[in-house]
C-alpha positions in Angstrom: 0.0 0.0 0.3 1.0 3.8 -0.6 -0.7 6.5 1.3 -1.1 10.0 0.0 0.1 11.9 2.6 -0.7 15.3 0.0 -2.5 14.9 -3.3 -0.8 18.1 -4.9 -2.6 19.8 -7.4 -4.1 17.4 -9.5 -2.9 13.6 -9.2 -4.9 10.8 -10.5 -4.1 6.9 -11.5 -4.0 6.8 -15.4 -2.9 3.9 -17.6 -3.7 3.3 -21.7 -7.6 4.6 -20.8 -10.7 3.2 -22.3 -10.9 2.4 -25.7 -14.1 1.2 -27.2 -16.0 3.2 -25.0 -17.1 6.5 -27.3 -20.7 5.0 -28.5 -21.6 5.0 -24.5 -20.6 8.7 -24.7 -17.2 8.0 -22.3 -14.0 9.8 -23.0 -10.3 7.4 -23.2 -9.1 9.6 -20.2 -5.5 7.5 -19.7 -2.5 9.6 -19.0 -2.1 12.5 -20.6 1.7 12.0 -21.8 1.3 8.4 -22.7 5.2 8.5 -24.3 6.7 9.3 -20.2 4.0 6.9 -18.4 5.6 4.1 -21.0 9.1 4.8 -20.2 8.6 4.7 -16.5 7.0 1.6 -17.0 9.9 -0.3 -19.6 12.3 1.0 -17.1 10.9 -1.4 -14.4 10.2 -4.2 -16.6 6.2 -3.6 -16.2 3.8 -4.1 -18.6 3.0 -0.8 -20.6 -0.8 -1.2 -19.6 0.0 -1.1 -15.8 -1.4 1.9 -14.0 0.8 5.0 -12.5 0.3 7.4 -10.7 0.0 11.3 -13.0 1.0 13.9 -10.8 0.3 17.6 -11.6 3.1 20.4 -10.9 4.3 18.6 -7.8 3.7 18.9 -4.4 2.3 15.6 -4.1 4.0 13.5 -0.9 3.4 9.7 -0.7 4.5 7.0 2.7 5.1 4.1 1.2 3.6 0.9 3.6 5.6 -1.8 1.7 8.5 -2.3 -0.1 8.7 -2.0 -3.8 10.9 -0.8 -6.8 9.8 2.5 -8.5 10.7 5.2 -11.3 9.7 8.5 -11.7 9.7 9.8 -15.5 8.3 12.7 -17.3 8.3 16.0 -15.4 10.9 17.2 -13.2 9.6 18.4 -9.7 12.6 18.1 -7.6 11.8 14.3 -6.4 12.7 13.7 -3.0 13.1 9.8 -0.8 13.4 10.5 2.9 14.6 14.2 2.0 17.7 13.2 -0.2 17.2 14.0 -3.9 16.9 11.1 -6.4 17.5 10.6 -10.2 14.1 10.6 -13.0 14.1 7.7 -15.2 16.1 5.4 -13.1 14.7 2.0 -11.2 14.8 2.9 -7.1 14.3 0.4 -4.3 12.1 1.8 -1.5 11.3 0.6 1.7 8.4 0.8 4.1 7.8 4.0 5.8 10.0 5.6 3.0 8.0 9.1 1.9 8.7 10.2 -1.2 7.9 14.1 -1.9 7.4 16.3 -5.2 8.7 20.1 -4.7 9.6 22.6 -7.0 9.0 22.6 -11.0 11.7 22.8 -12.5 10.5 21.6 -15.7 7.1 20.4 -18.1 3.3 19.7 -16.1 3.2 16.0 -15.7 5.1 13.3 -13.6 4.6 10.1 -13.6 5.3 7.3 -10.7 5.5 3.6 -11.8 5.8 0.8 -9.5 6.6 -2.6 -9.6 4.1 -4.1 -10.9 1.5 -1.3 -11.6 -1.0 0.4 -9.2 -4.0 -1.7 -8.2 -6.5 0.7 -8.6 -10.6 -0.7 -9.1 -11.1 -1.5 -13.4 -14.2 0.0 -14.7 -15.2 -0.4 -18.3 -11.1 -2.2 -18.6 -9.2 0.6 -17.5 -7.9 2.2 -14.0 -7.8 5.5 -15.2 -9.3 8.1 -12.9 -12.7 9.7 -14.5 -15.4 11.5 -12.9 -18.7 9.6 -12.9 -16.9 6.0 -13.9 -14.3 5.2 -11.3 -15.4 6.0 -7.5 -13.3 9.0 -7.1 -12.1 11.6 -10.2 -9.0 12.1 -7.8 -6.2 11.1 -5.5 -7.3 12.8 -1.8 -5.1 13.2 1.4 -5.0 9.5 3.6 -6.5 7.8 0.5 -4.7 4.4 0.2 -3.4 3.2 -2.9 -2.7 -0.7 -3.6 0.1 -2.2 -5.2 1.6 -5.4 -6.1 3.4 -7.2 -4.0 7.2 -7.7 -4.4 8.0 -11.6 -3.8 11.8 -11.2 -5.1 14.4 -8.8 -4.2 15.4 -5.3 -6.2 18.4 -3.1 -5.8 18.5 0.7 -6.8 20.3 0.7 -10.4 23.4 3.0 -10.7 22.3 3.4 -14.3 19.5 6.5 -15.6 18.1 5.6 -19.3 18.3 8.9 -21.2 15.1 10.9 -21.9 15.7 13.5 -24.4 14.9 16.8 -23.4 13.5 17.3 -27.0 10.8 16.1 -25.5 9.9 19.0 -23.1 11.4 22.1 -25.3 10.3 21.4 -29.1 8.5 24.8 -29.9 7.1 22.5 -33.1 4.3 20.5 -32.9 3.5 18.2 -35.7 -0.2 17.6 -36.7 -2.6 16.5 -40.1 -5.2 18.5 -41.4 -8.3 17.9 -39.3 -11.6 17.1 -41.8 -12.6 21.0 -41.6 -9.3 21.9 -43.0 -10.6 22.8 -46.7 -13.4 25.0 -45.5 -10.7 27.3 -44.2 -9.5 30.5 -46.7 -6.1 30.7 -48.0 -5.1 32.9 -45.5 -7.0 31.3 -42.4 -5.1 28.4 -43.4 -1.3 30.7 -43.8 -2.2 31.9 -40.3 -2.3 28.4 -38.8 1.0 27.5 -39.6 2.8 30.6 -40.1 1.9 32.5 -36.0 3.3 31.5 -32.7 0.5 30.7 -30.5 0.3 31.0 -26.9 -1.2 28.7 -24.5 -3.7 30.3 -22.4 -4.7 30.3 -18.4 -7.5 27.7 -19.2 -5.7 24.0 -19.6 -6.9 20.9 -18.0 -7.0 17.4 -19.0 -10.0 18.0 -21.4 -8.3 20.9 -23.9 -6.1 23.4 -23.4 -7.5 26.8 -25.5 -4.8 28.9 -27.0 -4.6 33.2 -26.9 -4.1 34.1 -30.3 -7.1 33.9 -32.7 -8.1 32.8 -36.0 -10.6 34.8 -38.1 -14.2 32.2 -38.2 -16.2 32.9 -40.9 -17.4 29.2 -40.9 -20.6 27.8 -41.2 -21.8 25.8 -38.1 -21.1 21.8 -38.9 -22.8 18.3 -37.3 -21.9 17.4 -34.0 -19.2 14.8 -35.7 -16.8 12.7 -33.7 -13.3 14.2 -31.7 -10.4 12.7 -30.1 -7.4 13.4 -28.0 -5.1 15.7 -30.1 -8.1 17.2 -32.3 -7.9 21.4 -32.7 -11.7 23.0 -33.1 -11.9 26.4 -34.1 -14.7 28.2 -31.6 -17.2 31.0 -32.8 -15.0 33.7 -31.3 -12.0 32.8 -33.3 -10.1 30.8 -30.0 -8.3 27.3 -30.9 -8.8 24.5 -28.4 -6.4 21.5 -28.3 -8.2 18.5 -26.9 -6.7 16.2 -24.4 -6.8 12.6 -23.2 -10.2 13.6 -21.0 -11.7 15.3 -24.2 -15.9 14.8 -25.3 -16.6 12.2 -27.9 -18.4 14.8 -30.3 -18.1 18.1 -30.9 -19.6 21.0 -33.1 -16.7 22.9 -34.1 -14.7 23.1 -36.7 -12.2 20.2 -36.8 -9.4 21.9 -38.5 -6.3 20.0 -37.6 -5.1 16.7 -35.3 -1.7 16.3 -33.6 0.1 13.0 -33.9 0.4 10.6 -31.2 3.9 11.7 -30.6 2.9 16.2 -30.6 0.1 15.3 -28.1 2.3 13.6 -25.2 4.8 17.2 -26.1 2.2 19.2 -26.2 0.7 17.9 -22.7 3.9 18.8 -21.1 3.7 22.6 -21.7 1.9 24.6 -19.8 0.2 28.4 -19.6 2.3 30.8 -21.6 4.5 28.3 -23.7 4.6 29.3 -27.0 4.8 26.8 -30.2 4.1 26.6 -33.8 2.2 24.3 -35.8 4.1 21.9 -38.1 1.8 20.3 -41.0 3.0 16.5 -41.7 2.1 15.0 -44.9 -1.3 12.7 -44.7 
């Protein structure tokens, strides 16, 4: 078991998400940065489908009530084990009564804590991912006890860490494909999408990120149609919304772009006031 002493800003259990339930209106959910989540599981030789703890902007404090092995990947929130600094992207042995804390943000938005064998939270619709009205709780709270797999063998801390490219956090290019309504845009609007630098606004969450800059929108309304994580919608006000892992399954705004899976992961690690540009991939 792991006890939550401080859940931080927003911490949840996440895995690959719920695939195949869109017809019931259920979002996919899952880890915002699946690349970082997979990385942490790989270090521990877990299955990539094993659930992890997703920590948003740090400030989380955990107490281990049994021995296990962990790996932290993704954003750097200055993790400490019993007040001693520990390394990201590395297998680390923890013991009963050890305390893991996350503090100052150095870069990124989402960190992932993997434990050997994964977290054993309830499975709802083939996933352990937290989501409002699907799981019992939408996020972790102080005092929660998290079940983890029992370890029946000895694990030792490795002196080696696996390199995680800084490009994942530093890239200013977000690669995308044309969306279904892209051709409805004028040449001027299309050029603006790829020539402008965009800024992420304060309105960001697991559902979507709104951008500050406007694109003139004189498009007619469209029928409500399927949307996915990474869909870029153009609202009537001219603001763009980049949909993320908890997004709805349908929407009525024109879908002008669709981020690649790699770019969804990179985009998830950006935050308010970060700037970037869209880069078109060949379909």
